[in-house]
N, C-alpha and C positions, 0 to 999 in steps of 0.2 A: 087103831085109829081109822084106817081105810075101811075096815070091816064095819065100823060103826056108821060111817057115811053110807055104805052100801045098804046096811040094815034099815037106815032111815029113808031109803028110797032114792038115793042119789047115785049118779055115776061117779066113780072115783078110780084114778089110776096113779101109779108111780109115773113121774114125768122127767124129761130132760136128761141131765148129765148122769143121774143115777142109772137110768135105763141103758144109756150108752155104755157105761162102765160094766154093768152086769153082762151085757152081750159080748163085751170084749174079755170077759173073764177076770175083771179087776174088781176089787172091793170098793164100792162107792163110799165117799167120805160122808155123805148124808143122803137122805131120801126126801125128795119133794113130792107132794101130792097135788094133783090137779083134779078138780071136781066141778060138777054143775051146781053145787050148793052155793048160794049167795053168801057173802061174808058174814052177814048177821046170823044166818042159819048155822054156819060153822061155829060161831061163838055160842050159840044156844046148845049145840051138841057137846061142846067140850068146856070144862070148867076153867082151865088155866090157859088163857089165851092172851095174845097181845096183837093189836092191829098195827103191824109194822108197815103196811102199805095198803090201808083200807081202800083208798081211791083206786088202786089197781087190783083190788080183790085179794090181797095177800094177808093171811092171818098166821101168826106164829103160835103153834100149839105146843105146850110143854107137857110131856108125859114122862113121869119118873125122871130119869137123867137125860132124856132126849128132848130135842127141839126140832120140830118138823114144820116146814112152811107148807101151808095149805092154800092153794091159789085157785080162785074161781076161773073157769075157762073164759078167756076174753079175746076181743079183737081190739086193735089200736089204730089210731090215725093222728095226723097233725103233728109230726115231729118237728116243730118249729126251731128248736135249739140244736137239732142234730143229735139228740140223745134221748129225750123223754117225750112220750106222746102227750098231746094236749086233750085227746079224746079217748075214752075207754068205754066199751060196753061189753056186757057179759054175753057169752054165746055158747057154742058147743065145742067138742073136742077137735073136730075137723078144722074149724076156723082158728082155734087156739094154736094148733100145731103150725099152721101156715103163717102166723105172725112171728114165729121164732126165727133165730138167726141161720143155723146150718142144719142140714137134713139129719145129721147124726145126733143133734140135740132136740129134734122134733118128734121123738118117739115116745109112746106111752106103753106101759106094761101093766097087765092085769094079773096080780099075783094069785087071784082065786082060780082063774081058768088057765093061768100060765101062758097067756097069749100076748104077743107084741101087737100093738095097734099102730100101724104105720100109714099115715096119710101123705107122706112127703118123699118116700123112697130112701129113707134113712138106712134101712137094713142092707140094701144093695150097696150103698156107699160105704157102710162099715166093712162089708165083705171085700170091696174094691179098694179100701183104704184111701178114701177121698174126702176132702173137705169141700162141700158144695153149699152155696147159699140156697136157701129155700126160695123158689120162685125166681123173680128177676133180681139178680145180684145188685144191680145199680139201685133198685128201690130199697133193698135191705140195707145198703150202706148209706143211702140218703137218710133213711130213718134213724140210724144209729151209727155214727162214724167210729165209735169204739170197736165195732165189729171188725174193722180193718186189722186191728192188733189182735183181736180174739182169734181170727182166722190163723194168723201166724202162730199164736200160742198153741192152739189145738194141733196144728200141723206138726210143730216141733215136738210137742209132748208125746203125741201118739205115733209119730213117724209116718204120717199120712201125707200124700200129695194134695196140693190145692188144685181143684178142677179148673181147667183153662179159662172158662168164661168168668169164674169167680176171681181168679188171679188177675185177669185183665181189668175187671171192675175195681179191684184194689188199687192197681196202678193208676187208673183214671181218677179215683177218688182220694188218692193220697193227700192232696192239699187240704181236704176237709178235716184231716186229723187236727188241724189248728182249732177246730170248734170244740174239741174236748178239753176239759180242765187238766192242768198239769198233774194234779194229784191222781186222777184216774189213769193217765198215761203212765205215770210212775208205777202205779200198782200193777198194771199189766207187765211192765218191764221187769219188775221185781220177780214176777212169777216165771217169766220166760228167759231172763238173762242170768239167773243164779244157779239153776240145776245143770247137770251134765249135758242136757239137750240144748244148751244155750247156743252152741255153734250153729246148729240147724236154724234156730230162730234168727241169729245174727245174719246169716246168709240170706234168709228170706226178707228180713227188714231192708237189707241192701238191694236185693234184686227187684223188690216190689216198689222201690222208691219211697219208702217210709222214713228212712234214716235222715234224709235232708230236712224233713219236716221236724223231726224230733231234735235234730242238731242245729236248727236254724239260728239259734241265738249265739252260736259261735261266730257268726258273721264271716264265714269263709265263702269266697266265690268258688263255687263247686266246679272243679275241672277233673273229673274222674280219670284215673289211669286205666289203661286198657287191660292190664293183667294184675294178678295177685290181689284183687280187690278185697276178698275176705281174709287176707293174711293177718297174722298176729293174734286176733281175738281168739282164734281156735287153738292158740298155743298157751293160753293162760290156764294153768292147772287143768289140763285136759282130763276129762272123766271124773272130775270132782266138783261138788257144789262150792260156790264161792259167795262171799259177802257182797251185798249190792254196791257198797262203796268201791270195792275192787272192780266189779263189773262195769260201773259207770266210768271209773278212771281208765280202764282198759279200752272201753268203747270210745272215749274221747280221743285217746292217743291213736287208736287204730283208724278212726274216721279221719282225723287230721292228716295222718300219714298217707291215707288213701286219696284224699281230694286236694290237699294243699301242696301243690308242686313247688311253691316258693320256699317251703321248709326244707332246704337242702341239708341242714344239720338236724337230725332228729332230736339231739339234745336240747334244741331250742324249745321243744315241747315241754321240757321239764324246768324251764327257767321260772323264777318267781312270778314275773308279770304274766307269762302264759298260763301258769297254773291258776293264778288268781282270776284271770279272765275266764278260763274254763269253768271254774267253780261258780262264778257269777252266772254264767250261761246255763249251767245245769240246775242251779237253784231257780232260775227263771223258767226253764223249760219243764222241770219236774217237781218243783217245790219239795226237794228232798229234805229229810230231817237234818237236824244239827249233827246227830251222830253219823249219818251217812255222808254229810258234807265233810266232816272231819276225816272220815275214812278215805274219801276220795282225794282231798287235798293232801293228806298225810302220805298216801300211797304215791302220789306224783312228786311232791316236794322232797320226800325223803331221798329220792334218787339223785337229785341235782348236785349235792356236794360230793357224791361218789363218782360222778362222771365228768368232773372238770378235767382240764388238760393235765394237771399234775395228779399223780395217784394220791388218794386220801391218806392222811396220817392215821395212826392207830387210834388217836382220840376221836377223830371224825367217825371212824367205823364203829367204835364202841358207843358213841352217842347215837348212831344210827340204830344199832341193835337194841338200844333202850327205848326206842320209839314203839308205841303199841301197833303201829302200822307196818313195822319192819317186815313181817312175813309176807304181807301183801305186796310191798315194794319189791321184795326179792322175786316173787312170782312174776310180776310185770317185767322185771329186769331179765329174768330167764326167758320170757317170751320174746322180748326184744332181741336178745342174743340169738335165739333160734332162727330169726329171720335176718341175721347178719348185722344187727345194730350193736356196736360196742361189744362185739363178741369176745375179743381178747380181754378187755377190761372186765367184762362180766364174769368170765371164767376165773380170772385172778381174784376178783372180789369174793366169789363164792368160796374159794379155798381159804382166803383170809378170814372171812366172816365165820365160816364153819369152825375154824380154830379158836377164834376169839369168843364165840358163844359158849365155849367150854370153860371159859374163865369167868371171874367176877367182873363183868363188863359194865356194871352200873352200881359201883359202890357209893355209899353215902359220902357227900363232900366233907373234906377235913375241916373246912371253915365255911362260915356263912356271913350274911350281912351284919349280924349282931357282933361277930368277932371284929369285923372291920370298924364298926362304930366304937367298940371298946378300945380300939387302937387310936381313936381320935379322928378317924376319917369321916367326912361329911357325905351323906347319901347323895348320889348323883350318877351321871353317865359312867364315871370312872368305876363305880361299884361293879357294874356288870362286866366291864372289861377285866377287872382284877379277878373276880370270881371265875370267869370263864377261863382265863389263862392259867390260874392255879389248878382248876379242876382238870383241864387238859393235861397239865403236867402230872397230876395225880393218876390220870388214866394211863399215861404212858410210862409210869414208874419213875419219873424224874423227881417227884415229891412223894415221900413215903410216911411222913408223920405230920401231926398238927403243927409242931414247932417249925418244921421245914416249910409248911404251907404259909404260916404267918410270916416267916422271914421273906419268902418270895413275894407275898402281898406287899410288904413294906418296900421292897426293892422296886416293884412296879409303880407304887405310889410315890416313890422318891423320898421315903421317910428315913432312908439310911444313907 
């Protein structure tokens, strides 16, 4: 593809992240091509194309099983919404490189001559393991506020430091993150808070002042503690990837414990009103999916009955194990215990849960609503109470047969 553009008399290079990854010895996920060929010319040269961003000069070219973005060199201006340029004009490789975000992403590579084309000092920053904005960092972040999060993502993923002037500009521009849509923020957080490198990302989000913006809908008057700020989040399944629902749940708990000094009892974080409030806040802040919402709320709410003053009964623990979010709740509980929150209870629970999960902890109920109806009972609030009490008795071995379950239901209903 690149060769065809060259044979047609055009300049064409590999661009952006693929060049960065090649120079770092990593396998690029895909290859993007930058060229001086106008979009219409690209479509003339290739038969199977799609104009995915024609106004920005971006054409998707399909070749066999591959899809490659071919973008015309461009310069941009007029970022009125803090994300998208209002003016685009086609230009040369030098100007195209200088409109990009970070120097390590502003490199081109010529596979024919095997030369790196570097107009922005990206090779030096790769060698020095630095994330540096191209040109004036304030201008780069004014143009596109999502770059605030992208800097953190690249730094955490690659293990690079953020160059001081770029870091200072992130801190200064942190409030502008409000200009970015919740969906785009959530997508960046999914990428940075679910892999094992999430701890580095979390620390930078905190240190650069981005977390108060992301968490602003929790409506906490921020009063940061002087020590242990990044604690807890780095204790959740260290070294392993996690689901985004668990990542958000852990982030909310960690953030509240870090800034809300009025929460003297951390168990208050797991009360039903607090969990519901946090869920509403994260839906507003991130527009997370229903599945992610369920993961988050289930992870938090699952712990509340386990941490009440009285140790939970066997039925409570078996019901907990039957929840799809139980593994995530246990990960969060382990993290809490590692920083001294409910440590004795958590250790006891882990022993009990480990034993119970080797048993049939979620058997089919011996009776259901149809059975109660056949006994002449009228559907209503009592139904739920009867079924819950009988099932608890079944889980604890106090009821072992259908006949015993029916007899217990009758006693509760006052039919005997």
